[in-house]
C-alpha positions as CSV (number, residue, x, y, z in Angstrom):
1,M,16.8,24.9,-68.0
2,E,14.4,27.2,-68.9
3,T,15.2,29.9,-71.6
4,G,11.9,31.5,-71.7
5,F,11.6,34.7,-70.9
6,K,8.6,37.1,-69.3
7,R,6.7,34.5,-66.5
8,A,3.1,35.3,-65.9
9,R,3.1,36.9,-62.6
10,T,0.3,35.3,-60.1
11,G,1.4,36.8,-56.5
12,T,-1.2,38.1,-54.4
13,T,-2.8,41.7,-53.1
14,A,-1.3,40.7,-50.3
15,R,2.5,39.5,-50.8
16,I,2.8,43.1,-53.0
17,L,1.3,45.0,-49.6
18,G,4.4,43.3,-48.2
19,L,6.9,43.9,-50.2
20,A,5.6,47.5,-50.4
21,V,5.4,47.9,-46.0
22,A,9.2,46.0,-46.1
23,A,10.5,48.4,-48.9
24,L,9.7,50.9,-46.0
25,L,11.3,49.7,-43.9
26,L,14.4,49.3,-45.8
27,A,14.2,52.6,-46.8
28,A,14.1,53.6,-43.2
29,C,17.3,52.3,-42.3
30,N,20.4,53.3,-42.3
31,R,22.2,51.9,-44.9
32,E,21.1,54.5,-47.7
33,P,20.2,53.1,-51.0
34,A,22.7,53.5,-53.8
35,T,19.7,55.6,-56.3
36,Q,19.3,57.7,-53.4
37,A,22.7,58.1,-52.8
38,A,23.1,59.4,-56.4
39,A,20.3,61.5,-56.4
40,A,22.0,63.6,-53.2
41,A,25.3,63.7,-55.5
42,G,23.2,64.9,-59.0
43,T,23.0,61.8,-60.8
44,E,20.3,59.2,-61.2
45,V,21.2,55.4,-61.5
46,A,18.8,53.4,-63.4
47,P,18.7,49.8,-61.7
48,V,18.6,46.9,-63.7
49,Y,16.2,44.2,-63.4
50,F,17.0,40.2,-62.9
51,D,14.0,38.2,-63.5
52,W,14.8,35.0,-62.2
53,F,18.1,33.1,-61.3
54,E,18.5,29.7,-62.5
55,Y,21.1,26.7,-61.1
56,T,22.0,23.4,-62.9
57,G,24.7,20.4,-61.3
58,R,25.2,16.8,-62.7
59,D,28.0,16.0,-61.5
60,A,28.8,12.1,-61.8
61,A,30.0,11.5,-58.4
62,F,26.3,12.3,-57.8
63,E,24.5,10.1,-59.8
64,A,25.1,6.5,-58.5
65,P,21.8,5.7,-56.5
66,L,20.9,6.4,-52.8
67,P,19.9,3.2,-50.7
68,E,17.4,3.6,-47.9
69,G,19.0,5.2,-45.1
70,H,21.7,6.3,-47.1
71,F,22.9,10.4,-47.9
72,R,25.1,11.8,-49.7
73,N,29.0,13.9,-49.1
74,P,29.6,16.6,-49.4
75,V,26.6,17.2,-47.3
76,L,27.3,20.5,-48.3
77,A,28.7,21.3,-51.6
78,G,30.5,24.1,-52.9
79,F,32.3,26.5,-50.9
80,H,32.1,25.8,-47.2
81,S,35.4,25.6,-45.9
82,D,36.5,25.2,-42.0
83,P,33.1,23.4,-40.8
84,S,32.2,23.7,-37.1
85,V,29.6,21.9,-35.5
86,T,27.8,21.8,-32.2
87,A,24.2,20.6,-31.0
88,A,21.9,22.5,-29.1
89,N,18.0,21.9,-27.9
90,G,17.6,19.0,-30.2
91,R,18.8,20.1,-33.2
92,F,23.2,21.0,-34.6
93,Y,24.4,23.9,-36.1
94,L,27.3,24.9,-38.2
95,V,29.3,27.8,-39.3
96,A,32.1,27.7,-42.0
97,S,34.5,30.2,-43.3
98,T,33.5,32.7,-45.8
99,F,36.6,34.8,-45.8
100,A,35.8,38.4,-47.6
101,F,31.9,37.7,-48.8
102,F,29.2,39.2,-46.6
103,P,27.1,38.0,-45.1
104,G,29.8,36.2,-43.3
105,I,29.6,32.9,-41.4
106,P,26.8,31.0,-43.0
107,V,24.6,29.9,-39.8
108,F,22.9,26.3,-40.7
109,E,20.4,24.1,-38.7
110,S,19.7,20.4,-39.2
111,E,18.2,17.2,-36.8
112,D,20.5,14.6,-38.4
113,L,23.6,16.0,-39.7
114,V,22.5,15.0,-43.0
115,H,19.9,17.8,-44.3
116,W,20.9,21.3,-43.4
117,K,19.2,24.4,-43.7
118,Q,20.7,27.9,-43.6
119,V,19.3,30.2,-41.0
120,G,21.1,33.2,-40.1
121,N,24.3,34.8,-40.8
122,A,26.9,35.5,-37.4
123,I,28.4,38.3,-39.5
124,H,24.7,40.4,-40.9
125,R,25.0,43.7,-40.2
126,P,27.8,46.5,-42.4
127,G,28.7,47.8,-38.8
128,Q,30.0,44.3,-37.5
129,L,33.3,43.9,-39.7
130,D,34.8,45.9,-42.4
131,F,36.8,44.3,-45.6
132,D,37.7,47.1,-47.3
133,G,41.0,46.9,-48.9
134,L,41.0,42.8,-48.1
135,G,42.3,40.4,-50.7
136,L,39.0,38.1,-50.9
137,S,40.7,35.1,-49.1
138,R,41.2,37.3,-45.9
139,G,38.1,38.1,-43.7
140,V,37.0,35.6,-41.4
141,F,38.3,32.1,-41.1
142,A,37.7,28.9,-39.9
143,P,34.7,30.1,-37.0
144,A,34.0,27.2,-33.9
145,I,30.4,27.2,-32.9
146,E,29.1,26.3,-29.3
147,Y,26.2,26.0,-27.3
148,H,26.2,26.5,-23.7
149,D,23.4,27.8,-20.8
150,G,21.0,29.0,-23.7
151,T,23.5,31.1,-25.7
152,F,25.2,30.3,-29.3
153,Y,28.8,31.5,-29.6
154,V,30.8,31.6,-32.3
155,V,35.0,32.5,-32.2
156,N,36.6,33.1,-34.8
157,T,39.5,35.5,-36.8
158,S,39.1,38.6,-39.0
159,V,42.3,38.4,-40.3
160,D,44.2,41.9,-41.4
161,A,40.5,43.2,-40.6
162,G,40.9,43.1,-36.0
163,G,42.0,39.6,-35.0
164,N,40.4,37.5,-32.7
165,F,36.7,37.7,-31.2
166,F,33.2,36.1,-30.4
167,V,29.4,37.1,-30.9
168,T,27.3,35.5,-29.3
169,A,23.1,35.2,-29.8
170,K,20.5,33.5,-28.4
171,D,18.7,32.5,-31.2
172,P,21.3,31.0,-34.6
173,A,18.9,32.6,-36.8
174,G,20.2,35.9,-35.6
175,P,20.4,38.9,-34.3
176,W,24.1,38.5,-33.4
177,S,25.9,40.7,-30.8
178,D,29.1,42.6,-32.7
179,P,32.2,41.6,-31.7
180,V,33.7,41.1,-28.5
181,W,37.5,41.3,-29.5
182,L,40.4,39.6,-27.9
183,P,43.6,41.9,-28.3
184,T,45.4,39.5,-26.3
185,I,45.0,36.3,-28.4
186,G,46.6,36.4,-31.8
187,G,47.3,33.9,-34.1
188,I,44.0,32.1,-36.0
189,D,41.4,29.4,-35.4
190,P,40.1,30.4,-31.6
191,S,37.9,27.9,-30.2
192,L,35.9,28.2,-26.9
193,F,35.7,24.8,-24.3
194,F,33.5,24.9,-21.5
195,D,34.1,22.4,-18.8
196,D,31.7,20.0,-16.9
197,D,33.7,22.7,-13.9
198,G,32.0,26.0,-14.9
199,K,35.3,26.9,-16.5
200,V,36.0,28.4,-19.9
201,Y,39.3,28.1,-22.0
202,I,39.9,29.2,-25.4
203,L,42.3,27.7,-27.5
204,N,44.1,29.3,-30.7
205,N,47.2,28.6,-33.5
206,D,50.0,31.0,-32.8
207,E,53.7,31.0,-33.0
208,P,55.2,28.4,-30.5
209,E,57.6,30.1,-27.5
210,V,60.6,28.7,-28.8
211,P,62.1,30.7,-31.5
212,V,60.2,29.4,-35.1
213,R,62.3,26.5,-37.0
214,Y,60.7,26.5,-40.1
215,D,58.1,27.6,-42.3
216,G,54.3,26.6,-41.1
217,H,56.0,25.8,-37.6
218,R,53.2,26.6,-35.5
219,A,51.7,25.5,-31.6
220,I,48.1,25.1,-29.8
221,W,47.9,27.3,-27.2
222,L,45.1,27.0,-23.8
223,Q,44.0,30.3,-21.9
224,E,40.9,30.2,-19.4
225,I,38.8,33.1,-20.3
226,D,35.6,35.5,-18.5
227,I,32.9,34.2,-21.4
228,A,31.0,37.4,-19.7
229,S,33.6,39.5,-20.0
230,G,35.1,38.4,-22.7
231,K,38.7,38.6,-21.2
232,P,40.7,35.8,-21.3
233,F,43.5,35.6,-17.8
234,G,45.5,33.7,-15.9
235,P,49.2,32.2,-17.6
236,R,48.6,30.8,-21.3
237,K,50.1,27.5,-22.2
238,V,51.3,25.3,-25.0
239,L,50.1,22.3,-25.8
240,I,51.5,20.9,-28.7
241,D,54.6,22.5,-30.3
242,G,55.0,21.9,-34.2
243,G,52.2,18.7,-34.3
244,V,52.0,15.0,-33.2
245,K,55.6,14.3,-34.5
246,P,58.0,17.6,-34.1
247,E,60.9,15.9,-35.1
248,E,59.5,15.5,-38.6
249,N,58.9,19.5,-38.4
250,P,54.9,19.2,-39.2
251,I,53.3,21.9,-40.5
252,W,50.5,24.5,-39.8
253,I,48.9,22.7,-36.5
254,E,45.6,24.3,-36.5
255,G,41.8,23.7,-36.0
256,P,42.2,23.0,-32.3
257,H,39.0,21.9,-30.8
258,I,38.8,19.7,-26.7
259,Y,36.5,17.3,-26.6
260,K,35.4,15.6,-22.5
261,V,34.8,12.4,-22.6
262,D,34.8,9.5,-20.2
263,G,36.9,12.1,-18.2
264,W,39.9,12.0,-20.6
265,Y,40.4,15.5,-22.9
266,Y,40.3,14.6,-26.4
267,L,42.5,18.0,-28.5
268,S,42.0,17.3,-32.0
269,D,43.6,19.3,-33.8
270,A,44.2,19.8,-38.2
271,E,47.9,19.1,-39.2
272,G,49.8,19.5,-42.4
273,G,48.2,22.6,-44.4
274,T,45.2,22.8,-46.3
275,G,46.7,21.3,-49.4
276,P,46.8,17.6,-51.0
277,Q,49.0,16.9,-47.2
278,H,46.1,18.2,-45.1
279,S,45.0,15.5,-42.1
280,Q,43.5,15.5,-38.5
281,V,44.9,14.1,-35.4
282,V,44.4,13.6,-31.8
283,L,46.0,13.7,-28.8
284,R,44.4,13.1,-25.0
285,S,45.4,13.7,-21.4
286,R,43.4,13.4,-17.6
287,D,43.9,17.2,-17.4
288,V,42.7,20.2,-19.4
289,W,45.9,21.3,-19.4
290,G,48.1,18.4,-20.1
291,P,50.3,17.0,-20.9
292,Y,48.7,15.5,-24.3
293,E,49.7,12.1,-25.4
294,P,49.4,11.6,-29.0
295,Y,47.3,8.6,-30.6
296,A,49.4,6.4,-31.9
297,G,47.3,5.5,-35.0
298,N,47.7,9.0,-36.2
299,P,46.6,10.6,-39.0
300,I,42.8,9.9,-38.2
301,L,41.5,11.3,-40.8
302,T,43.5,12.4,-44.3
303,Q,43.7,11.3,-47.9
304,R,47.3,11.7,-49.1
305,D,48.5,8.3,-48.7
306,L,46.3,7.1,-51.6
307,D,46.6,7.1,-55.2
308,P,45.9,11.1,-56.8
309,G,45.8,9.8,-60.2
310,R,42.4,7.6,-59.1
311,P,38.8,8.3,-60.2
312,L,36.2,11.3,-58.5
313,P,38.8,11.8,-55.9
314,V,38.5,13.5,-53.1
315,T,41.4,15.5,-51.6
316,N,42.6,18.0,-48.5
317,A,40.4,16.2,-46.2
318,G,41.1,18.0,-42.7
319,H,39.9,20.3,-40.5
320,A,37.2,18.3,-38.4
321,D,34.9,19.1,-35.9
322,L,33.5,16.2,-33.4
323,V,29.5,16.0,-32.3
324,Q,27.5,13.8,-30.3
325,G,24.1,12.5,-31.5
326,P,21.1,11.7,-29.6
327,D,21.5,8.3,-30.1
328,G,24.9,8.2,-28.3
329,S,27.3,7.9,-31.9
330,W,29.9,10.3,-32.8
331,W,30.2,12.2,-36.1
332,A,33.2,14.6,-37.5
333,T,32.4,17.3,-40.2
334,F,35.1,18.4,-41.9
335,L,36.3,20.1,-45.1
336,A,37.9,18.6,-48.4
337,S,37.6,18.9,-52.1
338,R,36.3,17.1,-54.9
339,N,39.1,17.6,-57.7
340,Y,39.7,17.1,-61.3
341,G,42.5,17.0,-63.9
342,V,44.2,15.3,-60.4
343,D,44.9,19.5,-58.6
344,H,41.6,21.2,-59.8
345,Y,38.9,22.2,-58.0
346,N,36.3,25.3,-58.6
347,T,34.1,23.8,-55.9
348,G,36.5,25.2,-53.4
349,R,37.0,22.9,-49.5
350,E,33.9,21.3,-48.9
351,A,31.7,20.2,-45.5
352,F,32.2,16.5,-45.5
353,L,30.7,14.5,-42.6
354,L,31.7,10.8,-41.4
355,P,30.9,8.5,-38.5
356,V,33.6,8.4,-36.0
357,T,34.6,5.2,-34.6
358,W,35.8,4.3,-30.8
359,K,39.3,2.2,-31.1
360,D,40.8,1.4,-27.7
361,G,40.0,4.7,-26.3
362,W,40.1,6.8,-29.4
363,P,38.3,8.5,-31.7
364,V,39.0,7.6,-35.6
365,I,37.2,9.2,-38.7
366,L,38.4,6.7,-41.1
367,P,41.1,4.7,-40.9
368,H,44.4,4.6,-43.4
369,G,44.2,3.8,-46.8
370,E,40.7,4.1,-47.4
371,K,38.3,6.9,-49.4
372,I,36.0,9.2,-48.1
373,P,32.6,7.9,-49.5
374,Y,30.1,10.4,-51.6
375,V,27.6,7.4,-50.2
376,L,26.9,5.9,-47.0
377,P,25.0,4.6,-44.0
378,G,23.6,7.5,-42.7
379,P,23.0,8.2,-38.5
380,S,19.9,6.1,-36.8
381,F,18.3,9.7,-36.3
382,M,18.5,10.5,-39.6
383,K,15.2,12.0,-40.9
384,K,13.4,11.3,-44.5
385,P,13.8,12.3,-47.3
386,A,17.2,11.4,-48.0
387,D,17.0,14.0,-51.0
388,Q,19.7,16.8,-49.8
389,A,19.0,19.4,-52.6
390,P,20.2,22.3,-52.6
391,M,23.0,21.8,-51.0
392,T,24.0,18.5,-52.4
393,G,23.2,16.3,-54.9
394,N,22.6,16.9,-58.7
395,F,19.6,19.2,-58.5
396,T,18.2,22.4,-60.6
397,W,17.5,25.4,-58.1
398,R,16.3,28.5,-59.1
399,D,15.5,31.5,-57.3
400,E,12.2,33.9,-58.1
401,F,13.6,37.1,-56.8
402,D,10.7,37.6,-55.2
403,T,12.2,38.5,-51.3
404,V,13.1,42.2,-50.3
405,E,16.7,41.6,-48.7
406,L,19.6,39.2,-50.1
407,G,18.4,35.5,-50.1
408,K,20.1,32.7,-48.3
409,G,22.6,31.4,-49.7
410,W,23.3,34.9,-52.0
411,M,26.8,36.8,-50.8
412,T,28.6,39.7,-51.8
413,P,32.3,40.4,-51.8
414,R,33.3,42.9,-49.0
415,V,30.7,45.1,-46.9
416,P,27.8,46.9,-49.2
417,K,28.3,50.8,-48.1
418,T,25.3,51.6,-49.8
419,Q,22.0,49.3,-50.6
420,W,22.1,47.9,-54.3
421,Y,20.5,45.4,-54.3
422,D,16.3,45.4,-53.5
423,G,13.6,43.5,-54.1
424,S,10.9,45.6,-53.6
425,A,11.1,48.5,-56.0
426,R,9.2,45.7,-58.4
427,P,8.0,42.6,-56.9
428,G,9.4,39.6,-58.1
429,W,12.3,41.3,-59.5
430,L,15.8,41.7,-58.1
431,A,17.1,45.7,-59.2
432,I,21.0,46.0,-59.0
433,T,22.1,49.2,-59.3
434,P,25.1,49.4,-60.6
435,L,28.2,51.0,-59.0
436,P,31.6,52.1,-60.4
437,E,33.8,49.1,-59.1
438,R,34.9,46.5,-61.2
439,L,35.1,43.0,-60.1
440,D,38.9,43.5,-59.0
441,A,38.3,46.1,-57.1
442,K,39.2,45.8,-53.4
443,T,36.1,47.4,-52.1
444,N,31.7,45.9,-52.3
445,M,31.2,45.8,-55.6
446,A,27.6,45.4,-57.2
447,F,27.4,41.4,-57.2
448,Y,24.9,39.5,-56.4
449,A,27.2,35.8,-55.9
450,R,25.9,31.9,-55.5
451,R,28.1,29.4,-54.6
452,Q,29.1,27.2,-57.9
453,Q,28.7,23.1,-56.6
454,H,29.1,21.0,-59.4
455,Q,31.8,20.6,-61.8
456,V,29.5,20.3,-64.8
457,F,26.7,22.8,-63.9
458,E,24.5,25.5,-66.0
459,A,23.5,28.8,-64.5
460,S,21.5,31.2,-66.0
461,T,19.6,34.3,-65.7
462,A,16.8,36.5,-67.5
463,M,17.4,40.2,-67.7
464,E,16.6,43.9,-69.2
465,L,18.8,45.4,-71.2
466,P,20.9,48.2,-69.3
467,A,20.1,51.8,-69.1
468,P,23.0,53.6,-71.2
469,G,26.7,53.7,-70.0
470,V,25.7,50.7,-67.2
471,A,27.3,47.2,-68.4
472,A,25.3,44.3,-66.6
473,G,25.3,40.2,-66.9
474,L,26.6,37.5,-65.5
475,A,30.0,37.0,-63.2
476,A,31.9,33.6,-62.9
477,F,34.3,34.8,-60.2
478,Q,37.0,32.8,-58.0
479,G,38.7,35.8,-56.7
480,D,39.6,39.8,-57.6
481,D,41.9,38.8,-60.4
482,Y,40.0,35.4,-61.5
483,W,37.3,35.8,-63.3
484,Y,35.0,35.8,-66.4
485,F,32.0,38.3,-67.1
486,L,29.4,38.0,-69.6
487,G,27.6,41.2,-70.2
488,V,25.3,43.5,-72.2
489,R,25.5,46.9,-72.6
490,R,23.2,49.1,-75.0
491,D,25.7,50.6,-78.1
492,G,23.7,53.9,-78.0
493,G,20.7,53.0,-80.4
494,E,17.9,50.7,-80.0
495,G,20.0,48.0,-79.9
496,G,23.6,46.8,-78.4
497,E,26.4,43.8,-77.8
498,V,27.2,40.9,-75.1
499,F,30.4,40.4,-74.6
500,L,32.9,38.1,-72.3
501,E,35.6,39.6,-70.2
502,K,38.1,37.3,-68.7
503,K,40.6,38.5,-65.8
504,A,44.1,35.7,-65.4
505,G,45.8,36.9,-63.4
506,E,47.1,40.7,-62.2
507,G,47.1,41.8,-66.2
508,D,44.8,43.6,-67.7
509,V,40.9,43.0,-68.4
510,E,41.2,40.7,-71.6
511,T,37.9,41.2,-73.8
512,V,37.3,37.3,-74.6
513,A,34.6,38.0,-77.8
514,R,31.7,40.4,-78.5
515,Q,28.6,40.3,-80.6
516,P,26.1,42.5,-81.5
517,I,22.3,42.3,-80.7
518,A,19.4,44.0,-81.8
519,A,16.5,45.8,-79.3
520,A,15.2,42.9,-76.9
521,E,12.7,44.0,-74.3
522,Q,14.9,40.9,-72.3
523,L,17.7,38.4,-72.8
524,V,18.7,35.2,-70.8
525,L,22.7,35.1,-70.3
526,H,24.3,31.4,-69.8
527,V,26.8,29.7,-68.6
528,E,27.5,26.3,-68.8
529,G,31.3,24.3,-67.1
530,N,32.3,21.0,-68.0
531,E,35.4,20.4,-65.2
532,G,38.1,22.7,-66.4
533,A,35.9,24.4,-69.3
534,Y,33.8,26.9,-69.7
535,A,31.3,28.0,-72.5
536,F,29.1,31.8,-72.4
537,G,26.4,32.1,-74.5
538,F,22.8,34.7,-74.3
539,D,18.9,34.1,-76.3
540,A,18.2,37.4,-77.5
541,G,14.1,36.4,-77.4
542,D,15.1,36.4,-81.4
543,G,14.0,32.2,-82.0
544,K,17.3,31.6,-82.3
545,G,18.2,30.6,-79.1
546,V,21.0,30.2,-77.2
547,Q,24.0,31.4,-79.8
548,W,26.9,30.6,-77.8
549,L,29.4,33.6,-77.7
550,V,32.5,31.0,-76.7
551,R,32.2,27.5,-76.0
552,D,35.7,25.6,-74.0
553,V,37.5,28.8,-72.5
554,D,39.8,27.8,-70.0
555,G,38.1,27.1,-66.7
556,T,41.2,26.5,-64.7
557,I,41.5,30.2,-63.6
558,L,38.4,29.2,-61.2
559,S,40.3,27.0,-60.0
560,T,42.0,27.1,-56.9
561,D,45.3,26.0,-57.5
562,V,46.0,28.1,-60.1
563,A,43.8,31.3,-58.2
564,G,44.9,30.8,-55.3
565,G,43.4,31.3,-51.8
566,F,40.9,29.4,-49.9
567,V,37.2,30.2,-51.9
568,G,35.6,29.0,-54.4
569,T,34.0,30.0,-57.8
570,T,30.7,31.9,-56.8
571,L,27.8,33.0,-59.9
572,G,25.5,35.8,-60.5
573,P,24.6,38.7,-61.5
574,H,26.5,41.7,-61.8
575,A,26.3,45.8,-62.7
576,R,28.8,48.6,-63.3
577,L,28.8,51.9,-64.7
578,E,30.8,51.7,-68.2
579,G,34.7,52.9,-67.6
580,A,34.3,50.9,-64.3
581,R,38.1,50.4,-62.5
């Protein structure tokens, strides 16, 4: 990993002029930059400048050689949960949950279901949704994407912030419409089904018609919808009450999708919750309204019947969506987790891909007792090369901060109210104007976040020392109450200090370590992770190399089983005003 300082900048005059023009356009938008807001209030807040960010992943699961014609799972490493997929115009499009992060609901494009590139976000304007006051694992749950008659639809639930809605676009890269709200559709996990007779239906998870018998007792509902007006109409009907074996009190039937194949309507759902008992089940009917007969071999995907102590385990598998390839083959995207220490996983729930085998008229994703493979043969239409970085596998990825807008793959918790990030003020640098909010705020803070994609990783960033009254640096952030912040502040003179803060629960923030530093033009901050052990250090450019502030601190506080919720750890630059709460 590079630990050098200021590198030569060889951008062309045209590039600089382009950035300047983009800056003028940015200033003209209705999102007032934080520096302008501060000036209007009579104060001037100096931005913190970050030169670059670099990330390297080295997981054992990705070390196996990749034979010709094979690909690696997960296809999207790092938290990309609840993947939904559709085919359109000779390509595939996938969306995933982002909860209270913004921009929300990334839209990925692929020619072969294996190599994915993010092209946009379905939630990309501050006016579309607002997540203020929400926990990080609320917000947008389980999006479902469909394409019909020239229009892309993403239907979703904004949990605790509006309910069910859909957005539309002609181009999956955007722009996407404002939400069309569905106030009569309760529950979560809506999806759309376009039948070949022109009718359109909306499915969702909600409470059953009968009184709820136990915690997790839910049902799958169906109703017709006028997609032009966005209004459901006619009767609503329960298709499944409880699950495929209601006598066993199954929990959390959810994530429904309907597919029509050879005259059969196949209804596939997640069941068992999002933990180790997670699974995927399927039913079918000759009529869209049912009755639906469950497959005798259910579940068609799970890892709950395997030894939890197996090496390199993949767990929590379920929430699948099926799609047909151009060669007639069927494939399933689904979520699963890669664990260490049996039940820890800092990378969240990731997006996997497996072929679907049709058996006696039923789709099967994985036979019982089989492990989800990390390497497997790709589709016949898979493109070359086989390298899937930076979406999965072992790789080094670097951002030179040479774009004006928030780069693809970067997010920030909740929706910004001011434009505190800027790539135009100093071309080739990321300028972050510090905000008062600390990392445990329930509003947007100045944190530029990228997913942790590996259990074993290194991340670093080069930055200038912040102005007095500002703390800035590199954060490892799982949620509002579980994070580390490797920060830098001035001491009133030319020097300053590097410090590490930790929050692990609802208590106070703890200062784990601090060390004085002399004056320096730049610092390079480092964080390393090896499963549940993290290390934090810095290079002050004094010839001493990386000095580790702490090693082997508890990284399990960044795992989902400890921190709770549905997200994974994110990493990136953060800046705040001193005294922030």
